[in-house]
PASEBA-1860 file (N, C-alpha, C; in nm, 3 decimals):
! residues 196
1> MIARVNVR> 0.247/0.526/-0.756/0.292/0.392/-0.720/0.234/0.355/-0.584 ~ 0.179/0.240/-0.575/0.121/0.194/-0.450/0.212/0.086/-0.392 ~ 0.255/0.110/-0.271/0.337/0.010/-0.202/0.253/-0.048/-0.089 ~ 0.249/-0.176/-0.084/0.171/-0.241/0.021/0.256/-0.257/0.146 ~ 0.195/-0.230/0.257/0.262/-0.247/0.385/0.179/-0.344/0.467 ~ 0.242/-0.448/0.512/0.175/-0.543/0.600/0.184/-0.489/0.742 ~ 0.072/-0.457/0.803/0.074/-0.397/0.936/0.096/-0.499/1.048 ~ 0.087/-0.626/1.017/0.106/-0.727/1.123/0.243/-0.717/1.190
9> PLVRIQGA> 0.352/-0.696/1.111/0.482/-0.680/1.180/0.484/-0.559/1.273 ~ 0.416/-0.451/1.236/0.411/-0.335/1.324/0.343/-0.371/1.456 ~ 0.236/-0.450/1.446/0.166/-0.495/1.565/0.258/-0.586/1.648 ~ 0.334/-0.672/1.579/0.427/-0.761/1.649/0.535/-0.682/1.722 ~ 0.584/-0.574/1.659/0.686/-0.492/1.724/0.628/-0.426/1.848 ~ 0.508/-0.369/1.834/0.444/-0.306/1.950/0.424/-0.408/2.062 ~ 0.382/-0.530/2.024/0.363/-0.635/2.123/0.493/-0.673/2.191 ~ 0.601/-0.682/2.112/0.732/-0.717/2.168/0.779/-0.608/2.265
17> LGSLGALL> 0.757/-0.483/2.228/0.796/-0.374/2.318/0.713/-0.376/2.445 ~ 0.585/-0.408/2.432/0.501/-0.422/2.551/0.550/-0.533/2.641 ~ 0.593/-0.644/2.580/0.646/-0.757/2.658/0.774/-0.718/2.729 ~ 0.857/-0.639/2.662/0.981/-0.592/2.727/0.949/-0.507/2.849 ~ 0.852/-0.417/2.833/0.812/-0.334/2.946/0.758/-0.418/3.060 ~ 0.678/-0.519/3.026/0.623/-0.608/3.129/0.735/-0.687/3.197 ~ 0.835/-0.729/3.119/0.948/-0.803/3.175/1.023/-0.715/3.275 ~ 1.041/-0.589/3.242/1.107/-0.496/3.334/1.027/-0.482/3.464
25> DEKGGKSL> 0.895/-0.463/3.449/0.810/-0.446/3.566/0.807/-0.572/3.653 ~ 0.803/-0.687/3.586/0.793/-0.815/3.657/0.919/-0.844/3.737 ~ 1.036/-0.821/3.676/1.162/-0.856/3.741/1.198/-0.757/3.851 ~ 1.165/-0.629/3.827/1.192/-0.527/3.929/1.341/-0.510/3.954 ~ 1.373/-0.439/4.059/1.513/-0.417/4.096/1.576/-0.305/4.013 ~ 1.692/-0.261/4.061/1.761/-0.152/3.991/1.861/-0.204/3.889 ~ 1.918/-0.320/3.915/2.018/-0.372/3.821/1.951/-0.461/3.718 ~ 2.023/-0.484/3.613/1.971/-0.569/3.505/2.035/-0.706/3.519
33> DYPDEMCK> 1.969/-0.795/3.595/2.027/-0.927/3.620/1.969/-1.034/3.528 ~ 1.908/-0.996/3.419/1.851/-1.090/3.323/1.881/-1.041/3.180 ~ 2.008/-1.013/3.151/2.044/-0.956/3.020/2.014/-1.050/2.903 ~ 2.024/-1.179/2.925/1.998/-1.271/2.814/1.854/-1.263/2.765 ~ 1.759/-1.257/2.859/1.618/-1.246/2.822/1.593/-1.115/2.747 ~ 1.650/-1.006/2.800/1.633/-0.876/2.737/1.695/-0.873/2.598 ~ 1.814/-0.923/2.588/1.884/-0.923/2.460/1.805/-1.004/2.357 ~ 1.755/-1.119/2.399/1.676/-1.203/2.309/1.551/-1.130/2.261
41> AFVNVKGI> 1.484/-1.059/2.352/1.363/-0.985/2.315/1.395/-0.874/2.215 ~ 1.505/-0.802/2.238/1.542/-0.695/2.145/1.589/-0.751/2.010 ~ 1.654/-0.867/2.012/1.694/-0.930/1.886/1.569/-0.968/1.806 ~ 1.463/-1.010/1.876/1.336/-1.040/1.810/1.281/-0.915/1.740 ~ 1.281/-0.802/1.810/1.235/-0.675/1.751/1.323/-0.639/1.631 ~ 1.454/-0.657/1.646/1.546/-0.626/1.536/1.516/-0.711/1.413 ~ 1.488/-0.839/1.435/1.458/-0.928/1.323/1.334/-0.884/1.246 ~ 1.232/-0.841/1.321/1.109/-0.794/1.256/1.139/-0.668/1.176
49> LESFFADE> 1.212/-0.575/1.236/1.246/-0.450/1.167/1.325/-0.477/1.039 ~ 1.425/-0.563/1.049/1.508/-0.592/0.931/1.430/-0.663/0.822 ~ 1.340/-0.751/0.861/1.266/-0.828/0.762/1.165/-0.745/0.685 ~ 1.104/-0.648/0.751/0.992/-0.579/0.690/1.014/-0.430/0.665 ~ 1.090/-0.363/0.751/1.095/-0.217/0.744/1.236/-0.161/0.753 ~ 1.333/-0.227/0.694/1.472/-0.182/0.707/1.490/-0.039/0.660 ~ 1.423/0.001/0.553/1.439/0.137/0.501/1.350/0.237/0.573 ~ 1.221/0.203/0.589/1.125/0.296/0.646/1.152/0.326/0.793
57> LEGCLLRV> 1.202/0.228/0.866/1.221/0.243/1.010/1.369/0.231/1.047 ~ 1.454/0.292/0.966/1.599/0.281/0.988/1.640/0.335/1.124 ~ 1.577/0.445/1.168/1.610/0.502/1.299/1.581/0.405/1.411 ~ 1.469/0.336/1.400/1.434/0.236/1.501/1.536/0.123/1.503 ~ 1.579/0.082/1.385/1.676/-0.026/1.374/1.809/0.014/1.439 ~ 1.852/0.136/1.415/1.977/0.185/1.476/1.964/0.186/1.629 ~ 1.848/0.231/1.678/1.826/0.236/1.823/1.827/0.095/1.883 ~ 1.766/-0.001/1.815/1.764/-0.139/1.865/1.905/-0.196/1.868
65> NLVINNIS> 1.983/-0.171/1.765/2.122/-0.218/1.763/2.202/-0.160/1.879 ~ 2.180/-0.032/1.909/2.247/0.032/2.021/2.209/-0.036/2.152 ~ 2.081/-0.064/2.169/2.033/-0.130/2.291/2.097/-0.268/2.305 ~ 2.097/-0.346/2.196/2.154/-0.482/2.201/2.302/-0.477/2.238 ~ 2.375/-0.384/2.176/2.518/-0.372/2.206/2.540/-0.334/2.352 ~ 2.461/-0.240/2.403/2.478/-0.198/2.543/2.443/-0.308/2.640 ~ 2.339/-0.387/2.609/2.303/-0.499/2.698/2.414/-0.603/2.695 ~ 2.464/-0.634/2.575/2.569/-0.735/2.561/2.697/-0.694/2.634
73> DGRVTRAD> 2.727/-0.564/2.634/2.848/-0.515/2.701/2.829/-0.497/2.851 ~ 2.705/-0.517/2.900/2.677/-0.502/3.042/2.679/-0.358/3.089 ~ 2.659/-0.263/2.998/2.667/-0.121/3.033/2.531/-0.058/3.055 ~ 2.432/-0.132/3.096/2.298/-0.076/3.106/2.229/-0.122/3.233 ~ 2.148/-0.031/3.288/2.069/-0.063/3.406/1.924/-0.083/3.364 ~ 1.844/-0.121/3.462/1.701/-0.139/3.436/1.639/-0.007/3.390 ~ 1.678/0.103/3.451/1.627/0.235/3.414/1.666/0.270/3.270 ~ 1.791/0.233/3.234/1.837/0.259/3.096/1.749/0.185/2.996
81> IGWMIRGL> 1.717/0.059/3.027/1.634/-0.021/2.936/1.495/0.041/2.924 ~ 1.438/0.083/3.038/1.307/0.148/3.034/1.311/0.272/2.946 ~ 1.416/0.351/2.961/1.432/0.472/2.879/1.445/0.434/2.731 ~ 1.522/0.330/2.702/1.541/0.287/2.563/1.410/0.235/2.502 ~ 1.332/0.163/2.581/1.204/0.112/2.530/1.111/0.230/2.499 ~ 1.106/0.329/2.590/1.022/0.446/2.564/1.069/0.520/2.438 ~ 1.200/0.536/2.424/1.255/0.603/2.306/1.225/0.527/2.178 ~ 1.235/0.395/2.186/1.206/0.312/2.069/1.058/0.320/2.033
89> RQELQSAI> 0.971/0.319/2.134/0.828/0.334/2.107/0.797/0.468/2.041 ~ 0.858/0.574/2.091/0.836/0.707/2.031/0.887/0.711/1.887 ~ 1.004/0.654/1.866/1.061/0.650/1.731/0.970/0.571/1.637 ~ 0.919/0.459/1.686/0.830/0.375/1.607/0.700/0.449/1.575 ~ 0.643/0.515/1.674/0.521/0.592/1.651/0.545/0.702/1.548 ~ 0.657/0.768/1.557/0.690/0.875/1.462/0.706/0.818/1.322 ~ 0.774/0.704/1.311/0.795/0.642/1.179/0.663/0.594/1.119 ~ 0.578/0.534/1.203/0.449/0.488/1.154/0.365/0.607/1.109
97> GRLLLIRI> 0.378/0.718/1.180/0.305/0.839/1.142/0.345/0.891/1.005 ~ 0.467/0.861/0.962/0.513/0.905/0.830/0.464/0.813/0.719 ~ 0.419/0.693/0.755/0.366/0.600/0.655/0.219/0.630/0.633 ~ 0.178/0.627/0.509/0.036/0.643/0.479/-0.024/0.502/0.474 ~ -0.105/0.472/0.572/-0.166/0.340/0.579/-0.313/0.351/0.539 ~ -0.350/0.277/0.437/-0.486/0.277/0.388/-0.537/0.134/0.393 ~ -0.654/0.118/0.451/-0.712/-0.016/0.458/-0.800/-0.038/0.335 ~ -0.779/-0.150/0.271/-0.860/-0.189/0.156/-0.932/-0.318/0.194
105> PSNRKNYL> -1.062/-0.323/0.172/-1.134/-0.447/0.205/-1.071/-0.567/0.136 ~ -1.068/-0.680/0.205/-1.002/-0.798/0.151/-1.062/-0.844/0.019 ~ -1.191/-0.818/-0.002/-1.252/-0.862/-0.128/-1.214/-0.771/-0.245 ~ -1.139/-0.663/-0.220/-1.097/-0.574/-0.328/-0.946/-0.568/-0.344 ~ -0.871/-0.639/-0.261/-0.725/-0.627/-0.266/-0.666/-0.678/-0.398 ~ -0.732/-0.774/-0.464/-0.678/-0.825/-0.590/-0.684/-0.720/-0.701 ~ -0.762/-0.613/-0.683/-0.768/-0.508/-0.783/-0.641/-0.423/-0.784 ~ -0.557/-0.438/-0.686/-0.430/-0.366/-0.684/-0.321/-0.440/-0.760
113> DGGVFAPI> -0.348/-0.564/-0.799/-0.247/-0.645/-0.865/-0.237/-0.621/-1.015 ~ -0.334/-0.553/-1.074/-0.332/-0.527/-1.218/-0.386/-0.645/-1.297 ~ -0.436/-0.614/-1.414/-0.482/-0.718/-1.504/-0.620/-0.774/-1.475 ~ -0.692/-0.718/-1.378/-0.823/-0.773/-1.343/-0.931/-0.719/-1.436 ~ -0.931/-0.588/-1.459/-1.033/-0.527/-1.543/-1.004/-0.553/-1.690 ~ -1.100/-0.601/-1.761/-1.102/-0.610/-1.907/-0.971/-0.661/-1.968 ~ -0.933/-0.785/-1.942/-0.807/-0.835/-1.998/-0.806/-0.835/-2.151 ~ -0.921/-0.855/-2.213/-0.926/-0.855/-2.361/-0.892/-0.717/-2.415
121> IRDSFPSA> -0.949/-0.613/-2.353/-0.917/-0.477/-2.397/-0.771/-0.445/-2.369 ~ -0.723/-0.485/-2.253/-0.584/-0.459/-2.215/-0.488/-0.524/-2.314 ~ -0.518/-0.647/-2.355/-0.430/-0.718/-2.449/-0.441/-0.661/-2.590 ~ -0.561/-0.625/-2.632/-0.582/-0.577/-2.769/-0.542/-0.431/-2.787 ~ -0.554/-0.352/-2.680/-0.527/-0.208/-2.688/-0.436/-0.169/-2.571 ~ -0.306/-0.189/-2.587/-0.214/-0.159/-2.477/-0.225/-0.014/-2.426 ~ -0.265/0.078/-2.514/-0.278/0.217/-2.470/-0.386/0.233/-2.364 ~ -0.478/0.140/-2.355/-0.584/0.147/-2.255/-0.536/0.098/-2.118
129> GLHLTEAQ> -0.421/0.034/-2.115/-0.371/-0.028/-1.992/-0.358/0.066/-1.874 ~ -0.305/0.186/-1.898/-0.286/0.281/-1.788/-0.420/0.317/-1.724 ~ -0.520/0.348/-1.806/-0.649/0.387/-1.750/-0.720/0.268/-1.686 ~ -0.701/0.149/-1.739/-0.761/0.031/-1.675/-0.699/0.007/-1.537 ~ -0.568/0.025/-1.528/-0.500/0.010/-1.400/-0.550/0.114/-1.301 ~ -0.559/0.239/-1.347/-0.609/0.345/-1.258/-0.753/0.317/-1.216 ~ -0.833/0.264/-1.307/-0.973/0.230/-1.273/-0.976/0.124/-1.164 ~ -0.887/0.026/-1.172/-0.880/-0.078/-1.070/-0.845/-0.019/-0.935
137> YCFAFGDG> -0.744/0.071/-0.932/-0.706/0.134/-0.806/-0.824/0.212/-0.748 ~ -0.891/0.289/-0.834/-1.005/0.368/-0.788/-1.114/0.277/-0.732 ~ -1.139/0.166/-0.799/-1.240/0.072/-0.751/-1.199/0.014/-0.615 ~ -1.072/-0.025/-0.605/-1.023/-0.082/-0.479/-1.037/0.016/-0.364 ~ -1.012/0.144/-0.390/-1.021/0.246/-0.286/-1.163/0.298/-0.267 ~ -1.258/0.247/-0.345/-1.398/0.285/-0.328/-1.437/0.416/-0.395 ~ -1.359/0.463/-0.492/-1.392/0.587/-0.562/-1.457/0.553/-0.696 ~ -1.588/0.532/-0.693/-1.663/0.488/-0.811/-1.661/0.588/-0.924
145> TACVFHLA> -1.670/0.719/-0.894/-1.672/0.821/-0.998/-1.542/0.820/-1.077 ~ -1.430/0.817/-1.008/-1.300/0.814/-1.075/-1.282/0.684/-1.152 ~ -1.334/0.575/-1.099/-1.326/0.446/-1.167/-1.397/0.453/-1.302 ~ -1.519/0.508/-1.303/-1.595/0.520/-1.428/-1.523/0.612/-1.525 ~ -1.466/0.721/-1.476/-1.391/0.812/-1.562/-1.278/0.738/-1.634 ~ -1.197/0.663/-1.559/-1.085/0.592/-1.620/-1.132/0.480/-1.712 ~ -1.241/0.413/-1.679/-1.294/0.311/-1.769/-1.338/0.374/-1.901 ~ -1.403/0.491/-1.892/-1.446/0.560/-2.014/-1.324/0.601/-2.097
153> RSLEGPLR> -1.220/0.652/-2.030/-1.099/0.691/-2.103/-1.032/0.570/-2.168 ~ -1.039/0.455/-2.103/-0.976/0.335/-2.159/-1.045/0.290/-2.288 ~ -1.168/0.334/-2.313/-1.242/0.294/-2.432/-1.214/0.381/-2.555 ~ -1.137/0.488/-2.538/-1.110/0.576/-2.652/-1.037/0.503/-2.765 ~ -0.935/0.426/-2.730/-0.861/0.350/-2.832/-0.950/0.250/-2.905 ~ -1.024/0.167/-2.831/-1.115/0.073/-2.898/-1.221/0.144/-2.984 ~ -1.271/0.259/-2.940/-1.370/0.332/-3.020/-1.308/0.383/-3.150 ~ -1.186/0.432/-3.142/-1.119/0.478/-3.265/-1.093/0.360/-3.360
161> ALARRTRV> -1.060/0.244/-3.304/-1.039/0.126/-3.387/-1.171/0.084/-3.454 ~ -1.279/0.088/-3.380/-1.411/0.056/-3.438/-1.448/0.156/-3.547 ~ -1.416/0.283/-3.524/-1.444/0.386/-3.625/-1.365/0.358/-3.754 ~ -1.238/0.323/-3.741/-1.158/0.289/-3.860/-1.216/0.169/-3.933 ~ -1.255/0.069/-3.856/-1.309/-0.054/-3.916/-1.442/-0.028/-3.988 ~ -1.521/0.064/-3.936/-1.651/0.095/-4.001/-1.638/0.214/-4.097 ~ -1.515/0.258/-4.122/-1.484/0.368/-4.214/-1.554/0.498/-4.176 ~ -1.547/0.529/-4.050/-1.605/0.654/-4.000/-1.490/0.751/-3.971
169> EIPPRAAR> -1.503/0.874/-4.022/-1.404/0.978/-3.997/-1.428/1.037/-3.859 ~ -1.329/1.024/-3.772/-1.340/1.078/-3.637/-1.239/1.193/-3.626 ~ -1.284/1.314/-3.589/-1.190/1.424/-3.569/-1.090/1.389/-3.458 ~ -0.968/1.441/-3.466/-0.864/1.404/-3.369/-0.902/1.428/-3.224 ~ -0.975/1.531/-3.194/-1.007/1.563/-3.054/-1.154/1.535/-3.021 ~ -1.213/1.444/-3.092/-1.355/1.414/-3.069/-1.376/1.349/-2.933 ~ -1.483/1.388/-2.866/-1.519/1.328/-2.738/-1.579/1.189/-2.762 ~ -1.583/1.109/-2.656/-1.637/0.973/-2.668/-1.781/0.975/-2.717
177> GAMLTLID> -1.861/1.067/-2.666/-2.001/1.075/-2.709/-2.012/1.104/-2.857 ~ -1.929/1.195/-2.907/-1.930/1.229/-3.050/-1.886/1.109/-3.132 ~ -1.785/1.036/-3.084/-1.739/0.916/-3.155/-1.853/0.815/-3.165 ~ -1.921/0.791/-3.053/-2.031/0.694/-3.052/-2.143/0.737/-3.147 ~ -2.172/0.865/-3.150/-2.278/0.915/-3.238/-2.242/0.892/-3.384 ~ -2.118/0.924/-3.423/-2.075/0.904/-3.561/-2.077/0.756/-3.600 ~ -2.032/0.670/-3.509/-2.032/0.526/-3.537/-2.176/0.476/-3.547 ~ -2.262/0.520/-3.456/-2.404/0.480/-3.459/-2.470/0.522/-3.590
185> ERLGTTTP> -2.441/0.644/-3.635/-2.500/0.692/-3.761/-2.454/0.605/-3.878 ~ -2.329/0.570/-3.878/-2.273/0.488/-3.987/-2.337/0.349/-3.988 ~ -2.355/0.293/-3.868/-2.407/0.156/-3.858/-2.560/0.153/-3.857 ~ -2.623/0.270/-3.843/-2.768/0.274/-3.840/-2.826/0.226/-3.710 ~ -2.750/0.238/-3.602/-2.797/0.199/-3.470/-2.831/0.323/-3.391 ~ -2.891/0.304/-3.276/-2.922/0.417/-3.191/-2.855/0.397/-3.055 ~ -2.824/0.506/-2.990/-2.768/0.498/-2.855/-2.881/0.500/-2.756 ~ -2.858/0.455/-2.635/-2.963/0.455/-2.534/-3.024/0.594/-2.513
193> SDND> -2.946/0.699/-2.526/-2.999/0.833/-2.504/-3.099/0.871/-2.614 ~ -3.090/0.810/-2.733/-3.183/0.839/-2.841/-3.321/0.779/-2.812 ~ -3.326/0.680/-2.727/-3.454/0.615/-2.697/-3.532/0.686/-2.588 ~ -3.466/0.777/-2.515/-3.533/0.847/-2.404/-3.626/0.954/-2.453
END
């Protein structure tokens, strides 16, 4: 199963944490005399986490809630906020490290949606659907050899149907090449390898 992760929110969270650190450095002082600004910034981070990564980054979300509650209750100093930001960054880095992020070129992302390869075969031979889907994934990830393998496997059902239609006896475990040879012999055609 392939789950897509939009990395833009992760970048937004990192940016928001950077802004929080800059806000701390800019304001200076030991006390936290700007709790509303800080609370608003952390609520922004919380919103991003809840919208996109509530399950994957649950630890980060709990830490942000703790920070917001402490700021709201007035129980935190500037040093505490700095410590919390560092802890949240570490937690975020750890959580991101647990995610497998794979970049797929934008011109191939539609191959992850299914139904792109050979819709006629997919509709006529549902048993080919799994291998067509796998071929699409392989193509999207740039694995041409695996893509060709799955495309060839997806043709087994259609080849058996063609054999039945042309009244050719195909052994149950016949390879694709053997099926093509038997069908070619029946129809009196030649395969490209026969011409070499």
